[in-house]
C-alpha positions in Angstrom: -14.7 6.3 -6.5 -11.7 4.4 -5.3 -12.8 1.4 -7.3 -12.2 3.5 -10.5 -8.5 4.2 -9.7 -5.6 1.9 -9.9 -4.7 2.2 -6.3 -8.2 1.4 -5.0 -8.6 4.0 -2.2 -10.9 6.9 -1.5 -14.5 7.8 -0.9 -17.4 8.6 -3.2 -18.1 11.6 -5.4 -21.3 13.7 -5.0 -22.0 13.5 -8.7 -20.7 11.2 -11.5 -21.1 11.1 -15.2 -19.3 9.1 -18.0 -20.1 11.2 -21.1 -19.9 9.6 -24.5 -20.1 12.6 -26.7 -19.0 16.3 -27.0 -22.6 17.4 -26.6 -23.0 15.5 -23.3 -19.7 16.7 -22.0 -20.4 20.3 -22.8 -23.8 20.2 -21.2 -22.3 18.7 -18.1 -19.7 21.4 -17.8 -22.2 24.1 -18.4 -24.4 22.7 -15.6 -21.4 22.5 -13.3 -20.5 26.1 -13.9 -24.1 27.3 -13.5 -24.6 25.4 -10.3 -21.1 26.3 -9.0 -20.2 22.6 -8.6 -16.5 21.8 -8.9 -15.7 19.1 -11.4 -12.8 16.8 -12.2 -12.0 14.9 -15.4 -10.7 11.4 -14.9 -9.4 8.8 -17.3 -8.3 5.4 -16.1 -7.4 6.8 -12.7 -3.7 5.6 -12.9 -2.3 8.8 -11.4 -5.2 9.8 -9.3 -6.1 9.4 -5.6 -9.5 10.2 -4.1 -9.8 11.7 -0.6 -11.0 9.2 1.9 -14.0 11.4 2.8 -15.0 11.7 -0.9 -15.2 14.5 -3.5 -18.0 17.1 -3.2 -18.3 17.7 -6.9 -18.8 16.1 -10.3 -16.5 13.4 -11.7 -16.5 13.3 -15.5 -15.2 9.8 -16.3 -13.9 9.9 -19.8 -13.5 6.2 -20.6 -16.5 6.2 -22.9 -15.7 9.5 -24.6 -15.3 8.9 -28.3 -17.1 10.4 -31.3 -16.8 7.3 -33.4 -16.1 3.7 -32.8 -12.6 3.4 -34.3 -9.4 3.9 -32.3 -8.1 6.5 -34.7 -8.8 8.4 -37.9 -6.2 9.1 -40.5 -5.9 12.8 -41.4 -2.9 12.4 -43.6 -0.4 9.5 -44.1 1.6 10.8 -41.1 -1.2 12.3 -38.9 -3.9 10.5 -37.0 -6.7 11.9 -34.9 -7.7 10.1 -31.7 -10.6 10.8 -29.3 -9.8 11.6 -25.7 -11.5 8.5 -24.2 -9.4 6.0 -26.2 -7.2 3.7 -24.1 -3.6 4.6 -24.8 -2.4 1.0 -24.6 -5.1 0.0 -27.2 -4.0 2.8 -29.4 -0.4 1.7 -29.4 -1.5 -1.8 -30.4 -3.7 -0.6 -33.3 -1.0 1.7 -34.6 1.6 -1.0 -34.4 -0.7 -3.4 -36.4 -1.2 -0.7 -39.0 2.5 -0.1 -39.4 2.3 3.4 -38.0 5.4 3.9 -35.9 6.4 6.3 -33.1 4.3 5.0 -30.3 6.0 1.7 -29.5 7.6 3.1 -26.3 4.3 4.1 -24.9 3.2 0.5 -24.4 2.2 -0.3 -20.9 1.2 3.3 -19.9 -2.2 3.0 -18.3 -4.5 5.9 -19.2 -6.8 7.4 -21.8 -5.4 9.5 -24.6 -6.9 12.7 -23.1 -5.4 12.2 -19.6 -2.1 11.1 -21.1 -1.7 14.2 -23.3 -2.8 16.4 -20.4 -0.2 15.0 -18.2 2.4 14.6 -21.0 2.9 10.9 -20.2 6.1 9.3 -21.3 8.5 6.4 -21.2 12.0 5.5 -22.3 13.0 9.2 -22.4 10.1 10.0 -24.8 7.0 12.1 -24.0 3.6 12.0 -25.7 3.9 15.8 -26.3 6.7 15.1 -28.7 4.1 13.5 -31.0 1.3 15.9 -30.7 0.4 17.8 -33.8 -2.6 19.6 -32.3 -5.2 19.2 -29.5 -8.9 19.8 -29.6 -10.0 21.5 -26.4 -13.0 22.8 -24.6 -12.2 26.0 -22.8 -13.8 27.5 -19.7 -16.0 29.7 -21.8 -17.5 26.6 -23.5 -15.8 27.2 -26.8 -14.2 24.3 -28.8 -11.1 24.9 -30.8 -7.8 23.3 -31.9 -4.5 24.3 -30.5 -1.2 23.5 -32.3 1.2 21.3 -30.5 4.0 23.8 -30.8 1.8 26.4 -29.1 1.5 24.3 -26.0 4.1 24.7 -23.2 5.2 21.1 -22.7 7.1 20.3 -19.6 8.0 17.1 -17.8 4.7 15.4 -17.0 2.8 18.6 -17.8 1.0 20.1 -20.9 0.2 23.4 -19.1 -3.3 23.1 -20.4 -4.7 23.6 -16.9 -8.5 23.5 -16.7 -9.0 23.2 -20.5 -10.6 19.9 -21.4 -9.0 17.7 -24.1 -11.6 16.3 -26.5 -9.2 14.8 -29.1 -5.6 14.9 -30.2 -3.8 14.6 -33.6 -0.5 12.8 -33.5 2.5 12.6 -35.8 3.2 9.0 -36.8 5.8 7.3 -38.9 4.0 5.7 -41.8 5.0 2.6 -43.8 6.7 0.7 -40.9 6.9 -3.0 -40.6 4.1 -4.1 -38.2 5.9 -7.1 -36.8 9.0 -4.9 -36.0 6.8 -2.4 -34.2 5.1 -5.2 -32.2 8.5 -6.6 -31.3 9.8 -3.3 -30.0 6.7 -2.8 -27.9 7.0 -6.3 -26.5 10.6 -5.6 -25.5 9.7 -2.3 -23.8 6.8 -4.0 -22.0 8.9 -6.9 -20.8 11.5 -4.5 -19.4 8.8 -2.4 -17.7 7.4 -5.5 -16.0 10.9 -6.5 -14.8 11.5 -3.2 -13.0 8.0 -1.9 -12.0 5.2 -3.4 -10.0 3.1 -3.6 -13.2 0.5 -6.1 -12.0 0.0 -4.7 -8.5 -2.4 -2.0 -7.3 -0.2 1.0 -7.3 -0.1 4.8 -7.6 2.1 4.7 -10.7 5.2 6.9 -10.3 4.4 8.7 -7.1 7.1 11.4 -7.5 8.4 13.5 -10.5 12.0 13.0 -11.2 14.0 15.9 -9.8 15.9 16.8 -13.0 19.6 16.3 -13.6 21.3 13.5 -11.7 19.6 10.6 -10.0 15.9 9.8 -10.5 13.4 9.8 -7.7 13.5 6.0 -7.7 17.3 5.9 -7.4 17.3 8.3 -4.5 14.7 6.2 -2.7 16.5 3.0 -3.5 19.8 4.3 -2.2 18.3 5.3 1.1 16.9 1.8 1.6 13.3 3.0 1.7 11.9 0.1 -0.3 9.4 -1.7 1.8 8.7 1.3 4.1 5.0 1.1 5.2 2.3 3.4 6.5 -0.9 1.6 7.2 -1.7 -0.5 4.2 0.5 1.6 1.8 4.0 0.4 1.1 7.0 1.6 -1.0 7.3 -1.1 -3.6 10.1 -3.7 -3.1 10.6 -3.7 -6.9 10.8 0.1 -7.6 11.2 2.8 -5.1 9.1 5.4 -6.9 5.9 3.3 -6.6 3.6 2.9 -3.7 1.6 -0.3 -3.7 -1.6 -1.4 -2.0 -0.7 -5.1 -1.6 -3.5 -6.1 0.7 -6.0 -3.5 -0.8 -6.5 -2.1 2.7 -4.6 1.2 2.2 -6.3 4.6 2.5 -5.4 7.7 0.6 -4.3 9.1 4.0 -1.9 6.2 4.3 -0.4 7.1 0.9 0.0 10.8 1.7 1.6 10.0 5.1 4.0 7.6 3.4 4.8 10.3 0.8 5.6 12.8 3.5 8.0 10.3 5.2 9.8 9.6 2.0 10.1 13.3 1.1 11.4 14.2 4.5 14.0 11.4 4.5 15.2 12.3 1.0 15.5 16.0 1.8 17.2 15.2 5.1 19.8 12.9 3.6 20.2 14.3 0.0 18.9 17.9 0.1 16.5 17.1 -2.7 12.8 18.0 -2.5 10.7 15.4 -4.3 7.5 16.7 -5.9 4.5 14.5 -5.9 3.4 13.4 -9.4 0.1 11.7 -8.5 -3.0 14.0 -8.3 -5.3 14.0 -5.3 -8.7 14.9 -6.7 -10.0 18.1 -5.3 -6.7 19.3 -4.0 -6.1 23.0 -4.7 -8.3 24.8 -7.3 -10.1 22.8 -9.9 
């Protein structure tokens, strides 16, 4: 399964399915509940690590999940509906081209729409949850329904949706914008991101959540001169302290977790700040 994540580490899953429809997904989850098989939803694997000894359950890989072929459907001039399996970067491009604003800052975020909403992905002090009008979910009882965005407990990098499965989302957009201006803004945001993050390297994405007020996780790591710190094949990025990279593609998930512990211990020892890991280890805790 490591080949399906950005970092490229980890063992295999016992079962794997890439559902393309609601019916297929619902049947798969019913089977998993009936057979008491744990399951995990996965998008592009940008913020996920697989255990080196594999995952004993079912991986539902959502990259093919879409009800229709288009990237989005217009509900009203200012609301679009998007299936969970749509690539967020591709959605940003299509909205920009259509003159529908509000998503320019989300360029360069690797992930599907479902995973990005579930994790409340964000950039440039904006979060995807700010744009959610409603979310279509499959609950643990097998029921499908819509939840209004203002009924969701949005937090930093969290939607609070837990084990509910996102099938689609409706987003507020700003209609009648100039497409070339939107494209230009996105290009600027992407250029900046590439200048400060290891964008083209095999990485975990941001490994830690920012601790809140004050310095970011990256700033704390930078100031303690932890860039370049290694554990096995895993290395704290020389470009941005809140990224761990797999430069030689030899790192294991165990290498990453050991390096995470080293960084956490050093930051707490020197600054009294406890860094919380943002990246998910599949199968860790209850699913």
